[in-house]
C-alpha positions in Angstrom: -17.2 -16.4 -6.2 -18.2 -13.0 -7.0 -16.3 -10.1 -8.2 -14.5 -7.9 -5.7 -15.7 -4.8 -7.5 -19.4 -5.3 -8.6 -20.3 -8.6 -6.8 -21.4 -10.1 -10.1 -20.4 -13.8 -10.8 -16.6 -14.5 -11.6 -15.3 -15.1 -15.1 -12.6 -17.7 -15.1 -10.6 -15.6 -17.8 -10.6 -12.7 -15.1 -10.6 -14.2 -12.2 -11.6 -13.1 -9.1 -12.9 -10.2 -11.5 -16.0 -11.2 -13.5 -14.5 -9.1 -16.6 -11.7 -6.9 -17.9 -13.6 -3.5 -17.1 -13.6 -4.8 -13.1 -9.9 -5.8 -13.4 -9.0 -2.5 -14.7 -11.0 -0.5 -12.3 -9.0 -2.4 -9.4 -5.8 -1.9 -11.4 -6.8 1.9 -11.3 -7.3 1.7 -7.8 -3.9 0.4 -6.9 -2.0 3.0 -9.4 -3.6 6.0 -7.7 -3.4 5.0 -4.2 -6.8 3.9 -3.6 -5.9 0.9 -1.5 -3.2 2.6 0.8 -3.6 2.0 4.4 -3.7 5.2 6.2 -0.4 5.8 8.5 -0.6 6.8 12.0 3.1 8.2 12.4 3.6 11.7 12.6 4.7 13.8 9.9 8.1 14.0 11.2 8.9 10.6 11.3 11.3 10.2 8.8 13.2 12.8 10.2 13.2 11.2 13.6 14.7 8.0 12.0 17.3 10.1 10.8 18.1 11.7 13.9 18.4 8.3 15.4 20.5 6.6 13.0 22.8 9.8 13.2 23.1 9.6 16.7 23.8 6.1 16.6 26.5 6.5 14.2 28.4 8.9 16.5 31.8 7.5 17.5 31.8 9.3 21.0 29.1 6.9 22.3 29.4 3.6 23.3 27.6 1.0 22.0 
């Protein structure tokens, strides 16, 4: 198995990494959002979701 950061052979103590350094590099990427998956949602998706929720909560609307 190779280290996902530098492709060196892994060390049992740090598996799946080869060293503490590579483990810290990986942690830093997680913390800073380096592994974030890009969203295809529109920027106003939160507003649209809120509007839909308000619309479904209206008492004059049949379920």
